[in-house]
C-alpha positions in Angstrom: 40.5 32.7 -18.9 38.0 33.2 -16.3 35.7 35.0 -18.8 35.9 32.1 -21.2 34.9 29.6 -18.5 31.8 31.9 -17.6 31.0 31.9 -21.4 31.1 28.2 -21.7 29.0 27.7 -18.5 26.5 30.4 -19.8 26.3 28.6 -23.1 25.5 25.2 -21.5 22.8 26.8 -19.1 21.1 28.6 -22.3 21.2 25.3 -24.1 19.4 23.5 -21.1 16.9 26.3 -21.1 16.2 26.2 -24.7 16.0 22.3 -24.7 13.3 22.5 -21.7 11.1 24.7 -23.9 11.6 22.6 -26.9 10.3 19.6 -25.2 7.5 21.3 -23.8 6.5 22.5 -27.1 6.9 19.1 -28.8 4.3 17.7 -26.0 1.9 20.6 -26.6 2.0 20.0 -30.4 1.6 16.2 -29.8 -1.4 16.9 -27.7 -2.9 19.3 -30.2 -2.4 16.9 -33.1 -4.1 14.0 -31.1 -6.9 16.1 -30.4 -7.5 17.2 -33.8 -7.1 13.7 -35.1 -9.6 12.4 -32.5 -12.0 15.3 -33.7 -11.8 14.9 -37.6 -11.0 11.2 -38.1 -13.3 8.3 -37.5 -12.7 6.9 -34.2 -11.8 3.2 -35.2 -9.3 4.7 -37.8 -7.9 7.0 -35.1 -7.3 4.0 -33.0 -5.5 2.0 -35.8 -3.4 5.1 -36.6 -2.3 5.6 -32.9 -1.7 2.0 -32.3 0.6 1.7 -35.2 2.5 5.0 -34.4 2.9 3.5 -30.7 4.2 0.4 -32.2 6.6 2.2 -34.5 7.9 4.6 -31.8 8.4 1.6 -29.5 10.2 -0.4 -32.2 12.7 2.8 -32.9 13.4 3.0 -29.3 14.2 -0.7 -28.7 16.3 -0.6 -32.0 18.2 2.4 -30.8 18.9 0.7 -27.3 19.9 -2.6 -29.0 22.4 -0.8 -31.4 23.8 1.0 -28.5 24.4 -2.0 -26.5 26.0 -3.9 -29.4 28.3 -1.1 -30.4 29.6 -1.2 -26.7 29.6 2.7 -26.8 28.7 4.4 -23.4 26.3 7.2 -23.2 27.8 10.6 -22.7 28.5 11.4 -18.9 26.3 14.2 -17.6 28.2 16.9 -15.9 27.6 17.8 -12.4 25.5 20.8 -11.7 26.7 23.3 -9.1 
């Protein structure tokens, strides 16, 4: 029983470490993509593309938040770290 609990805790810890690196990789990929787009696209077109992407991302975030509030579902509880 103790071994099973230790394995579950280790699994959660490894998942947290993996997600931390995924988020860093996504941020790095976005930075590289923006730099390449700024270099190769005409600057006014780049501005239009970035503005449209920002408006789209904001719309998705607000839509998800609104749907979550309408459904009445609470977000999952975060477990306390020890």
